[in-house]
N, C-alpha and C positions, 0 to 999 in steps of 0.2 A: 185848787192849789194845795200843795202839801209841802211840809218841811220834813226832810229825811235827815235823821242823825244816825251816824254809824260810828261805833267804837271798834277799832281794828288794831292789829299788831303794827308797830312802827315800821318794821322792815317790809310790810306789804303795801305801804302807801304808794310807791311808784307803780306797782302792778295795778292797784285800784284806780289810780289816776289815768293810766293808759287805757284801761277798760272803759272808764267814763268818757274819755275823749273819743274812743271808737264809737260810743253810743251818742255822740254829739252833745255831751253834757260837759261843759267846761267851767261853769260858775260854781264855786264852792268856797267854803271857809274851813280852814284846817287849824286845829289846836293840838298842842302837846298836852296830854293829861295823864293823871295817875289814877289807878283804880284796881279793884280786885273782883273776881267773880268766882267761878268754880275752881280756878287754879289755886286759890287760897295762898299764893305767895310761895316763898322759899326761905331757907335759912342760909346764913352767911357767917363766916368766922372772920373777925377783925381783931387783931392783937390778942388772940387767945380767947376772946369772948364771942359767944354765939348770938347773933341777931336774927330776928324774924323779920323778913321783908315781905309785907303783905300788900303794899301798894306798888303795882307794876306799871312801867311806862306803857302808855297806849297813845293812839292818835284818834281824835274825834273829828269827823267830817260833818259839816252842816250844809245841806243843799236844799234850796227852795226850787220846786218844779211845778209846772202845770200838770194837770191830772194825766194827760197822755204820756208823760215822761216818768211817771212813778215806777211802773214795772221795769222799763229799760234801765233806770237808775239802780233799782234794787238788784236786778240781774247782774249788772256790771260790778257792783260792790261785792256781791257774793263770788263772782268769777275771779276777781282780783285778790280777794282776802282769804279765800278758802285754802286751807292746808290739810284739813281733816283732823286737826288736833284741838284739844281743849284750849280755849283762849283765842280762837279765830275771831270772835267778836259778836256784836249784836247790831241790829238795825231797828230803829224806832221811826214810825211814821205818824206825823201829827197833821191835823187839819190846820191850814193857815188861813186865818180870818181875813187878813188884808196885807197887801204889799204896796209900797209907794216908792217909786224911784225919785230920789231927791232932786236930781238934775233937771228932769223934765216934768215932774209932778204927775207922771203916769201912775195909774192905779191898777190893781188886780193882775190879770194874766199878762197884760202888756208890759207891766213893770218887771215881771219876772224874766220875760224874754225868751 
């Protein structure tokens, strides 16, 4: 079992979701987050004063999958999020020690589904 976290551009979310659905991956949690990486932000002028904006809007997806779905999930995220520009995002993969479905008390791979 793995937990996959991906940080992507907000405007690529629909494309990523569509690619995940094509790969039969439909369970995910999505957050609106702010962050900066290699882009390092941009400057903006407001009422004559220059402001540096270094925390940019991003979307974070969290997806728990069984081992056989790790590569299809990663491939789908890359296919949906890729533009070839700086800021396309990152994918992190963690070992998932345990998963318990509250409703049925199932554990492990059965709980992830």
